[in-house]
PyMOL Python script that loads the backbone (N, CA, C, O; Angstrom):
from pymol import cmd

cmd.read_pdbstr("""\
ATOM      1  N   MET A   1       0.846  -1.179   0.000  1.00  0.00           N
ATOM      2  CA  MET A   1       0.000   0.000   0.000  1.00  0.00           C
ATOM      3  C   MET A   1       0.892   1.243   0.000  1.00  0.00           C
ATOM      4  O   MET A   1       1.986   1.241   0.565  1.00  0.00           O
ATOM      5  N   ASP A   2       0.413   2.278  -0.631  1.00  0.00           N
ATOM      6  CA  ASP A   2       1.114   3.558  -0.723  1.00  0.00           C
ATOM      7  C   ASP A   2       1.275   4.188   0.661  1.00  0.00           C
ATOM      8  O   ASP A   2       0.350   4.166   1.473  1.00  0.00           O
ATOM      9  N   ARG A   3       2.443   4.743   0.916  1.00  0.00           N
ATOM     10  CA  ARG A   3       2.756   5.370   2.215  1.00  0.00           C
ATOM     11  C   ARG A   3       1.765   6.479   2.569  1.00  0.00           C
ATOM     12  O   ARG A   3       1.326   6.578   3.714  1.00  0.00           O
ATOM     13  N   GLY A   4       1.417   7.302   1.599  1.00  0.00           N
ATOM     14  CA  GLY A   4       0.470   8.393   1.823  1.00  0.00           C
ATOM     15  C   GLY A   4      -0.900   7.882   2.237  1.00  0.00           C
ATOM     16  O   GLY A   4      -1.556   8.470   3.097  1.00  0.00           O
ATOM     17  N   MET A   5      -1.327   6.795   1.629  1.00  0.00           N
ATOM     18  CA  MET A   5      -2.615   6.186   1.983  1.00  0.00           C
ATOM     19  C   MET A   5      -2.567   5.625   3.401  1.00  0.00           C
ATOM     20  O   MET A   5      -3.538   5.735   4.150  1.00  0.00           O
ATOM     21  N   MET A   6      -1.436   5.022   3.767  1.00  0.00           N
ATOM     22  CA  MET A   6      -1.302   4.495   5.121  1.00  0.00           C
ATOM     23  C   MET A   6      -1.407   5.623   6.142  1.00  0.00           C
ATOM     24  O   MET A   6      -2.121   5.502   7.138  1.00  0.00           O
ATOM     25  N   ILE A   7      -0.693   6.718   5.892  1.00  0.00           N
ATOM     26  CA  ILE A   7      -0.729   7.865   6.812  1.00  0.00           C
ATOM     27  C   ILE A   7      -2.145   8.417   6.912  1.00  0.00           C
ATOM     28  O   ILE A   7      -2.612   8.739   8.005  1.00  0.00           O
ATOM     29  N   GLU A   8      -2.827   8.529   5.782  1.00  0.00           N
ATOM     30  CA  GLU A   8      -4.200   9.043   5.773  1.00  0.00           C
ATOM     31  C   GLU A   8      -5.123   8.143   6.604  1.00  0.00           C
ATOM     32  O   GLU A   8      -5.944   8.640   7.375  1.00  0.00           O
ATOM     33  N   GLN A   9      -4.990   6.833   6.448  1.00  0.00           N
ATOM     34  CA  GLN A   9      -5.842   5.915   7.210  1.00  0.00           C
ATOM     35  C   GLN A   9      -5.503   5.928   8.701  1.00  0.00           C
ATOM     36  O   GLN A   9      -6.391   5.816   9.547  1.00  0.00           O
ATOM     37  N   ILE A  10      -4.219   6.063   9.015  1.00  0.00           N
ATOM     38  CA  ILE A  10      -3.819   6.176  10.429  1.00  0.00           C
ATOM     39  C   ILE A  10      -4.444   7.420  11.039  1.00  0.00           C
ATOM     40  O   ILE A  10      -5.027   7.356  12.122  1.00  0.00           O
ATOM     41  N   MET A  11      -4.328   8.546  10.356  1.00  0.00           N
ATOM     42  CA  MET A  11      -4.866   9.805  10.866  1.00  0.00           C
ATOM     43  C   MET A  11      -6.383   9.737  11.003  1.00  0.00           C
ATOM     44  O   MET A  11      -6.930  10.207  12.001  1.00  0.00           O
ATOM     45  N   ASP A  12      -7.071   9.166  10.023  1.00  0.00           N
ATOM     46  CA  ASP A  12      -8.530   9.025  10.109  1.00  0.00           C
ATOM     47  C   ASP A  12      -8.914   8.200  11.330  1.00  0.00           C
ATOM     48  O   ASP A  12      -9.837   8.560  12.060  1.00  0.00           O
ATOM     49  N   PHE A  13      -8.209   7.095  11.553  1.00  0.00           N
ATOM     50  CA  PHE A  13      -8.502   6.235  12.691  1.00  0.00           C
ATOM     51  C   PHE A  13      -8.281   6.979  14.003  1.00  0.00           C
ATOM     52  O   PHE A  13      -9.136   6.961  14.888  1.00  0.00           O
ATOM     53  N   VAL A  14      -7.131   7.630  14.119  1.00  0.00           N
ATOM     54  CA  VAL A  14      -6.793   8.325  15.371  1.00  0.00           C
ATOM     55  C   VAL A  14      -7.793   9.443  15.651  1.00  0.00           C
ATOM     56  O   VAL A  14      -8.180   9.645  16.803  1.00  0.00           O
ATOM     57  N   GLU A  15      -8.216  10.169  14.625  1.00  0.00           N
ATOM     58  CA  GLU A  15      -9.197  11.242  14.827  1.00  0.00           C
ATOM     59  C   GLU A  15     -10.533  10.694  15.309  1.00  0.00           C
ATOM     60  O   GLU A  15     -11.196  11.325  16.132  1.00  0.00           O
ATOM     61  N   GLN A  16     -10.935   9.538  14.812  1.00  0.00           N
ATOM     62  CA  GLN A  16     -12.226   8.962  15.178  1.00  0.00           C
ATOM     63  C   GLN A  16     -12.183   8.183  16.493  1.00  0.00           C
ATOM     64  O   GLN A  16     -13.200   8.048  17.173  1.00  0.00           O
ATOM     65  N   HIS A  17     -10.999   7.672  16.849  1.00  0.00           N
ATOM     66  CA  HIS A  17     -10.856   6.814  18.033  1.00  0.00           C
ATOM     67  C   HIS A  17      -9.698   7.295  18.904  1.00  0.00           C
ATOM     68  O   HIS A  17      -8.752   6.550  19.160  1.00  0.00           O
ATOM     69  N   ARG A  18      -9.780   8.514  19.346  1.00  0.00           N
ATOM     70  CA  ARG A  18      -8.676   9.164  20.061  1.00  0.00           C
ATOM     71  C   ARG A  18      -8.264   8.455  21.339  1.00  0.00           C
ATOM     72  O   ARG A  18      -7.095   8.510  21.720  1.00  0.00           O
ATOM     73  N   GLU A  19      -9.181   7.801  21.999  1.00  0.00           N
ATOM     74  CA  GLU A  19      -8.890   7.167  23.286  1.00  0.00           C
ATOM     75  C   GLU A  19      -8.597   5.670  23.174  1.00  0.00           C
ATOM     76  O   GLU A  19      -8.389   5.005  24.189  1.00  0.00           O
ATOM     77  N   SER A  20      -8.580   5.140  21.964  1.00  0.00           N
ATOM     78  CA  SER A  20      -8.375   3.696  21.809  1.00  0.00           C
ATOM     79  C   SER A  20      -6.936   3.301  22.126  1.00  0.00           C
ATOM     80  O   SER A  20      -6.017   4.118  22.069  1.00  0.00           O
ATOM     81  N   HIS A  21      -6.773   2.045  22.455  1.00  0.00           N
ATOM     82  CA  HIS A  21      -5.444   1.500  22.734  1.00  0.00           C
ATOM     83  C   HIS A  21      -4.539   1.654  21.504  1.00  0.00           C
ATOM     84  O   HIS A  21      -3.359   1.982  21.630  1.00  0.00           O
ATOM     85  N   ALA A  22      -5.098   1.414  20.326  1.00  0.00           N
ATOM     86  CA  ALA A  22      -4.318   1.536  19.085  1.00  0.00           C
ATOM     87  C   ALA A  22      -3.842   2.979  18.887  1.00  0.00           C
ATOM     88  O   ALA A  22      -2.682   3.206  18.544  1.00  0.00           O
ATOM     89  N   SER A  23      -4.726   3.946  19.100  1.00  0.00           N
ATOM     90  CA  SER A  23      -4.339   5.355  18.942  1.00  0.00           C
ATOM     91  C   SER A  23      -3.260   5.739  19.945  1.00  0.00           C
ATOM     92  O   SER A  23      -2.317   6.452  19.604  1.00  0.00           O
ATOM     93  N   ARG A  24      -3.396   5.273  21.163  1.00  0.00           N
ATOM     94  CA  ARG A  24      -2.379   5.555  22.180  1.00  0.00           C
ATOM     95  C   ARG A  24      -1.018   4.995  21.754  1.00  0.00           C
ATOM     96  O   ARG A  24       0.013   5.640  21.942  1.00  0.00           O
ATOM     97  N   ASN A  25      -1.027   3.805  21.187  1.00  0.00           N
ATOM     98  CA  ASN A  25       0.228   3.204  20.718  1.00  0.00           C
ATOM     99  C   ASN A  25       0.852   4.008  19.584  1.00  0.00           C
ATOM    100  O   ASN A  25       2.070   4.178  19.534  1.00  0.00           O
ATOM    101  N   VAL A  26       0.024   4.498  18.683  1.00  0.00           N
ATOM    102  CA  VAL A  26       0.531   5.306  17.569  1.00  0.00           C
ATOM    103  C   VAL A  26       1.150   6.598  18.109  1.00  0.00           C
ATOM    104  O   VAL A  26       2.248   6.977  17.701  1.00  0.00           O
ATOM    105  N   PHE A  27       0.451   7.273  19.022  1.00  0.00           N
ATOM    106  CA  PHE A  27       1.001   8.499  19.610  1.00  0.00           C
ATOM    107  C   PHE A  27       2.341   8.218  20.301  1.00  0.00           C
ATOM    108  O   PHE A  27       3.304   8.964  20.127  1.00  0.00           O
ATOM    109  N   ARG A  28       2.389   7.161  21.067  1.00  0.00           N
ATOM    110  CA  ARG A  28       3.632   6.840  21.786  1.00  0.00           C
ATOM    111  C   ARG A  28       4.771   6.541  20.823  1.00  0.00           C
ATOM    112  O   ARG A  28       5.903   6.974  21.036  1.00  0.00           O
ATOM    113  N   ARG A  29       4.470   5.806  19.774  1.00  0.00           N
ATOM    114  CA  ARG A  29       5.511   5.432  18.816  1.00  0.00           C
ATOM    115  C   ARG A  29       6.037   6.656  18.057  1.00  0.00           C
ATOM    116  O   ARG A  29       7.237   6.766  17.808  1.00  0.00           O
ATOM    117  N   ILE A  30       5.147   7.562  17.695  1.00  0.00           N
ATOM    118  CA  ILE A  30       5.549   8.708  16.873  1.00  0.00           C
ATOM    119  C   ILE A  30       5.985   9.901  17.718  1.00  0.00           C
ATOM    120  O   ILE A  30       6.997  10.530  17.410  1.00  0.00           O
ATOM    121  N   LEU A  31       5.242  10.228  18.779  1.00  0.00           N
ATOM    122  CA  LEU A  31       5.545  11.419  19.579  1.00  0.00           C
ATOM    123  C   LEU A  31       6.243  11.107  20.898  1.00  0.00           C
ATOM    124  O   LEU A  31       6.716  12.015  21.581  1.00  0.00           O
ATOM    125  N   GLY A  32       6.309   9.833  21.257  1.00  0.00           N
ATOM    126  CA  GLY A  32       7.002   9.450  22.470  1.00  0.00           C
ATOM    127  C   GLY A  32       6.143   9.439  23.716  1.00  0.00           C
ATOM    128  O   GLY A  32       6.594   8.995  24.771  1.00  0.00           O
ATOM    129  N   THR A  33       4.905   9.921  23.615  1.00  0.00           N
ATOM    130  CA  THR A  33       4.012   9.972  24.766  1.00  0.00           C
ATOM    131  C   THR A  33       2.575  10.056  24.294  1.00  0.00           C
ATOM    132  O   THR A  33       2.308  10.403  23.143  1.00  0.00           O
ATOM    133  N   TYR A  34       1.653   9.739  25.184  1.00  0.00           N
ATOM    134  CA  TYR A  34       0.239   9.954  24.889  1.00  0.00           C
ATOM    135  C   TYR A  34      -0.221  11.149  25.712  1.00  0.00           C
ATOM    136  O   TYR A  34      -0.155  11.115  26.941  1.00  0.00           O
ATOM    137  N   PRO A  35      -0.681  12.193  25.057  1.00  0.00           N
ATOM    138  CA  PRO A  35      -1.086  13.411  25.767  1.00  0.00           C
ATOM    139  C   PRO A  35      -2.417  13.240  26.489  1.00  0.00           C
ATOM    140  O   PRO A  35      -3.220  12.374  26.144  1.00  0.00           O
ATOM    141  N   GLU A  36      -2.632  14.074  27.488  1.00  0.00           N
ATOM    142  CA  GLU A  36      -3.899  14.055  28.217  1.00  0.00           C
ATOM    143  C   GLU A  36      -5.053  14.486  27.329  1.00  0.00           C
ATOM    144  O   GLU A  36      -6.145  13.922  27.403  1.00  0.00           O
ATOM    145  N   LYS A  37      -4.814  15.487  26.490  1.00  0.00           N
ATOM    146  CA  LYS A  37      -5.856  16.004  25.617  1.00  0.00           C
ATOM    147  C   LYS A  37      -5.349  16.029  24.185  1.00  0.00           C
ATOM    148  O   LYS A  37      -4.277  16.567  23.906  1.00  0.00           O
ATOM    149  N   VAL A  38      -6.117  15.449  23.289  1.00  0.00           N
ATOM    150  CA  VAL A  38      -5.760  15.447  21.870  1.00  0.00           C
ATOM    151  C   VAL A  38      -6.535  16.571  21.201  1.00  0.00           C
ATOM    152  O   VAL A  38      -7.766  16.582  21.202  1.00  0.00           O
ATOM    153  N   ASP A  39      -5.788  17.525  20.622  1.00  0.00           N
ATOM    154  CA  ASP A  39      -6.420  18.627  19.910  1.00  0.00           C
ATOM    155  C   ASP A  39      -5.863  18.695  18.487  1.00  0.00           C
ATOM    156  O   ASP A  39      -5.023  17.883  18.100  1.00  0.00           O
ATOM    157  N   ARG A  40      -6.333  19.655  17.731  1.00  0.00           N
ATOM    158  CA  ARG A  40      -5.911  19.790  16.318  1.00  0.00           C
ATOM    159  C   ARG A  40      -4.396  19.968  16.190  1.00  0.00           C
ATOM    160  O   ARG A  40      -3.778  19.406  15.286  1.00  0.00           O
ATOM    161  N   GLY A  41      -3.807  20.742  17.083  1.00  0.00           N
ATOM    162  CA  GLY A  41      -2.365  20.960  17.031  1.00  0.00           C
ATOM    163  C   GLY A  41      -1.592  19.672  17.222  1.00  0.00           C
ATOM    164  O   GLY A  41      -0.592  19.430  16.547  1.00  0.00           O
ATOM    165  N   LEU A  42      -2.055  18.857  18.134  1.00  0.00           N
ATOM    166  CA  LEU A  42      -1.400  17.579  18.398  1.00  0.00           C
ATOM    167  C   LEU A  42      -1.593  16.616  17.233  1.00  0.00           C
ATOM    168  O   LEU A  42      -0.683  15.862  16.890  1.00  0.00           O
ATOM    169  N   LEU A  43      -2.771  16.640  16.627  1.00  0.00           N
ATOM    170  CA  LEU A  43      -3.002  15.807  15.453  1.00  0.00           C
ATOM    171  C   LEU A  43      -2.097  16.239  14.303  1.00  0.00           C
ATOM    172  O   LEU A  43      -1.611  15.413  13.531  1.00  0.00           O
ATOM    173  N   SER A  44      -1.884  17.542  14.205  1.00  0.00           N
ATOM    174  CA  SER A  44      -0.960  18.058  13.188  1.00  0.00           C
ATOM    175  C   SER A  44       0.466  17.578  13.456  1.00  0.00           C
ATOM    176  O   SER A  44       1.182  17.206  12.526  1.00  0.00           O
ATOM    177  N   ASP A  45       0.878  17.586  14.726  1.00  0.00           N
ATOM    178  CA  ASP A  45       2.202  17.081  15.101  1.00  0.00           C
ATOM    179  C   ASP A  45       2.336  15.600  14.774  1.00  0.00           C
ATOM    180  O   ASP A  45       3.383  15.145  14.316  1.00  0.00           O
ATOM    181  N   LEU A  46       1.258  14.853  15.017  1.00  0.00           N
ATOM    182  CA  LEU A  46       1.278  13.427  14.719  1.00  0.00           C
ATOM    183  C   LEU A  46       1.431  13.200  13.216  1.00  0.00           C
ATOM    184  O   LEU A  46       2.215  12.353  12.788  1.00  0.00           O
ATOM    185  N   GLN A  47       0.688  13.948  12.427  1.00  0.00           N
ATOM    186  CA  GLN A  47       0.785  13.785  10.971  1.00  0.00           C
ATOM    187  C   GLN A  47       2.195  14.125  10.486  1.00  0.00           C
ATOM    188  O   GLN A  47       2.754  13.402   9.661  1.00  0.00           O
ATOM    189  N   LYS A  48       2.766  15.202  10.981  1.00  0.00           N
ATOM    190  CA  LYS A  48       4.130  15.576  10.593  1.00  0.00           C
ATOM    191  C   LYS A  48       5.106  14.484  11.022  1.00  0.00           C
ATOM    192  O   LYS A  48       6.015  14.132  10.270  1.00  0.00           O
ATOM    193  N   GLY A  49       4.920  13.949  12.229  1.00  0.00           N
ATOM    194  CA  GLY A  49       5.776  12.873  12.704  1.00  0.00           C
ATOM    195  C   GLY A  49       5.684  11.642  11.820  1.00  0.00           C
ATOM    196  O   GLY A  49       6.695  10.997  11.540  1.00  0.00           O
ATOM    197  N   LEU A  50       4.475  11.315  11.380  1.00  0.00           N
ATOM    198  CA  LEU A  50       4.296  10.173  10.483  1.00  0.00           C
ATOM    199  C   LEU A  50       4.969  10.430   9.136  1.00  0.00           C
ATOM    200  O   LEU A  50       5.599   9.536   8.571  1.00  0.00           O
ATOM    201  N   GLU A  51       4.834  11.642   8.628  1.00  0.00           N
ATOM    202  CA  GLU A  51       5.450  11.985   7.340  1.00  0.00           C
ATOM    203  C   GLU A  51       6.971  11.938   7.409  1.00  0.00           C
ATOM    204  O   GLU A  51       7.626  11.614   6.419  1.00  0.00           O
ATOM    205  N   ASP A  52       7.535  12.257   8.569  1.00  0.00           N
ATOM    206  CA  ASP A  52       8.986  12.258   8.750  1.00  0.00           C
ATOM    207  C   ASP A  52       9.537  10.893   9.169  1.00  0.00           C
ATOM    208  O   ASP A  52      10.748  10.671   9.130  1.00  0.00           O
ATOM    209  N   ALA A  53       8.654   9.985   9.565  1.00  0.00           N
ATOM    210  CA  ALA A  53       9.080   8.682  10.090  1.00  0.00           C
ATOM    211  C   ALA A  53       9.600   7.769   8.979  1.00  0.00           C
ATOM    212  O   ALA A  53       9.274   7.930   7.803  1.00  0.00           O
ATOM    213  N   GLU A  54      10.409   6.817   9.394  1.00  0.00           N
ATOM    214  CA  GLU A  54      10.905   5.803   8.472  1.00  0.00           C
ATOM    215  C   GLU A  54       9.722   4.987   7.948  1.00  0.00           C
ATOM    216  O   GLU A  54       8.724   4.832   8.651  1.00  0.00           O
ATOM    217  N   PRO A  55       9.820   4.471   6.738  1.00  0.00           N
ATOM    218  CA  PRO A  55       8.721   3.686   6.157  1.00  0.00           C
ATOM    219  C   PRO A  55       8.280   2.507   7.018  1.00  0.00           C
ATOM    220  O   PRO A  55       7.086   2.215   7.090  1.00  0.00           O
ATOM    221  N   ASP A  56       9.213   1.829   7.669  1.00  0.00           N
ATOM    222  CA  ASP A  56       8.827   0.676   8.493  1.00  0.00           C
ATOM    223  C   ASP A  56       8.046   1.106   9.735  1.00  0.00           C
ATOM    224  O   ASP A  56       7.209   0.348  10.226  1.00  0.00           O
ATOM    225  N   VAL A  57       8.302   2.296  10.245  1.00  0.00           N
ATOM    226  CA  VAL A  57       7.561   2.811  11.403  1.00  0.00           C
ATOM    227  C   VAL A  57       6.125   3.142  10.982  1.00  0.00           C
ATOM    228  O   VAL A  57       5.178   2.831  11.704  1.00  0.00           O
ATOM    229  N   VAL A  58       5.970   3.767   9.827  1.00  0.00           N
ATOM    230  CA  VAL A  58       4.631   4.074   9.310  1.00  0.00           C
ATOM    231  C   VAL A  58       3.858   2.778   9.092  1.00  0.00           C
ATOM    232  O   VAL A  58       2.683   2.683   9.447  1.00  0.00           O
ATOM    233  N   GLU A  59       4.510   1.793   8.516  1.00  0.00           N
ATOM    234  CA  GLU A  59       3.859   0.506   8.274  1.00  0.00           C
ATOM    235  C   GLU A  59       3.444  -0.155   9.591  1.00  0.00           C
ATOM    236  O   GLU A  59       2.357  -0.726   9.687  1.00  0.00           O
ATOM    237  N   ALA A  60       4.303  -0.077  10.595  1.00  0.00           N
ATOM    238  CA  ALA A  60       3.972  -0.652  11.909  1.00  0.00           C
ATOM    239  C   ALA A  60       2.745   0.057  12.491  1.00  0.00           C
ATOM    240  O   ALA A  60       1.852  -0.601  13.025  1.00  0.00           O
ATOM    241  N   CYS A  61       2.689   1.374  12.396  1.00  0.00           N
ATOM    242  CA  CYS A  61       1.538   2.118  12.909  1.00  0.00           C
ATOM    243  C   CYS A  61       0.265   1.757  12.134  1.00  0.00           C
ATOM    244  O   CYS A  61      -0.820   1.670  12.710  1.00  0.00           O
ATOM    245  N   TYR A  62       0.410   1.553  10.850  1.00  0.00           N
ATOM    246  CA  TYR A  62      -0.728   1.155  10.024  1.00  0.00           C
ATOM    247  C   TYR A  62      -1.299  -0.175  10.510  1.00  0.00           C
ATOM    248  O   TYR A  62      -2.514  -0.324  10.641  1.00  0.00           O
ATOM    249  N   TYR A  63      -0.424  -1.130  10.774  1.00  0.00           N
ATOM    250  CA  TYR A  63      -0.907  -2.435  11.216  1.00  0.00           C
ATOM    251  C   TYR A  63      -1.430  -2.403  12.654  1.00  0.00           C
ATOM    252  O   TYR A  63      -2.232  -3.256  13.036  1.00  0.00           O
ATOM    253  N   ILE A  64      -0.990  -1.440  13.445  1.00  0.00           N
ATOM    254  CA  ILE A  64      -1.539  -1.272  14.789  1.00  0.00           C
ATOM    255  C   ILE A  64      -3.027  -0.892  14.707  1.00  0.00           C
ATOM    256  O   ILE A  64      -3.843  -1.380  15.488  1.00  0.00           O
ATOM    257  N   ILE A  65      -3.364  -0.022  13.758  1.00  0.00           N
ATOM    258  CA  ILE A  65      -4.755   0.459  13.671  1.00  0.00           C
ATOM    259  C   ILE A  65      -5.645  -0.475  12.861  1.00  0.00           C
ATOM    260  O   ILE A  65      -6.864  -0.308  12.851  1.00  0.00           O
ATOM    261  N   LYS A  66      -5.069  -1.428  12.200  1.00  0.00           N
ATOM    262  CA  LYS A  66      -5.870  -2.367  11.393  1.00  0.00           C
ATOM    263  C   LYS A  66      -6.158  -3.608  12.102  1.00  0.00           C
ATOM    264  O   LYS A  66      -6.818  -4.491  11.556  1.00  0.00           O
TER     265      LYS A  66
END
""", "prot")
cmd.dss("prot")
cmd.show_as("cartoon", "prot")
cmd.util.cbc("prot")
cmd.orient("prot")
């Protein structure tokens, strides 16, 4: 699957399921922590982190949410 599509699906999942175990794992893997409150700025940071991440990290996050 295309990297951009994976990032888009990860972001869609995290936005819809902010408190899920999978979303928490994605935040921890990309940002190093799970914040108390998820807002637009933090989602933007997550997307930038995913775009800057190594391909295998993006793929791992994709399979976490699937």
